[in-house]
C-alpha positions as CSV (number, residue, x, y, z in Angstrom):
1,M,13.3,11.3,18.4
2,P,11.6,11.8,15.2
3,S,8.9,9.1,14.5
4,S,7.4,8.0,11.1
5,Q,4.2,6.8,10.4
6,S,5.5,4.1,7.9
7,Q,7.4,2.7,11.0
8,E,4.4,1.0,11.9
9,Y,4.0,-0.7,8.7
10,P,6.6,-3.5,7.1
11,S,8.4,-1.6,4.4
12,V,7.1,-3.5,1.5
13,M,3.7,-4.7,1.9
14,T,1.6,-7.6,0.0
15,V,-1.8,-7.0,-1.5
16,Q,-3.4,-9.1,1.0
17,E,-1.5,-6.9,4.1
18,V,-2.6,-3.6,2.7
19,A,-6.4,-5.3,2.5
20,D,-6.1,-6.6,6.3
21,T,-5.0,-3.2,7.2
22,L,-7.3,-0.8,5.3
23,Q,-10.1,-3.5,6.0
24,I,-10.9,-3.9,2.1
25,T,-10.8,-6.7,-0.2
26,P,-7.4,-7.9,-1.8
27,Q,-9.8,-6.9,-5.2
28,T,-10.3,-3.2,-4.3
29,V,-6.5,-3.1,-3.6
30,R,-5.6,-4.5,-6.8
31,A,-8.0,-2.0,-8.4
32,L,-6.2,0.9,-6.7
33,L,-3.1,-0.2,-7.8
34,T,-4.4,-0.8,-11.6
35,Q,-5.9,2.7,-11.5
36,K,-2.9,4.0,-10.1
37,T,-5.1,5.5,-6.7
38,L,-2.8,3.4,-5.1
39,R,1.3,3.6,-6.0
40,G,2.8,0.0,-6.2
41,L,5.4,-2.1,-8.0
42,K,4.8,-5.2,-10.0
43,V,7.4,-8.1,-9.1
44,G,6.5,-10.9,-11.6
45,K,3.1,-11.4,-11.3
46,F,2.8,-9.9,-7.7
47,W,1.9,-6.5,-6.8
48,R,4.0,-5.0,-3.8
49,V,3.5,-1.8,-2.1
50,P,6.0,0.3,-0.2
51,S,4.9,1.6,3.3
52,A,5.7,5.0,2.2
53,N,3.2,4.9,-0.5
54,L,0.4,3.6,1.7
55,V,0.9,6.6,3.9
56,D,1.0,8.5,1.1
57,Y,-2.6,7.3,0.1
58,L,-3.8,7.3,3.5
59,K,-2.6,11.1,3.7
60,G,-4.6,11.6,0.4
61,G,-1.2,12.4,-1.4
62,D,-1.1,12.5,-5.1
């Protein structure tokens, strides 16, 4: 059975969830999102990060 690393995370994560996962501050997560180092979506005034994007970031992807 194929396994995907993104299955370990919720399909879409909040800034706080990403911060907790990476053990960094929410401000650092927002900076990564603003710099487009970590890809995310802005929903209203809130950021959401698809788990696949977090896995790509952790792998050093574009």
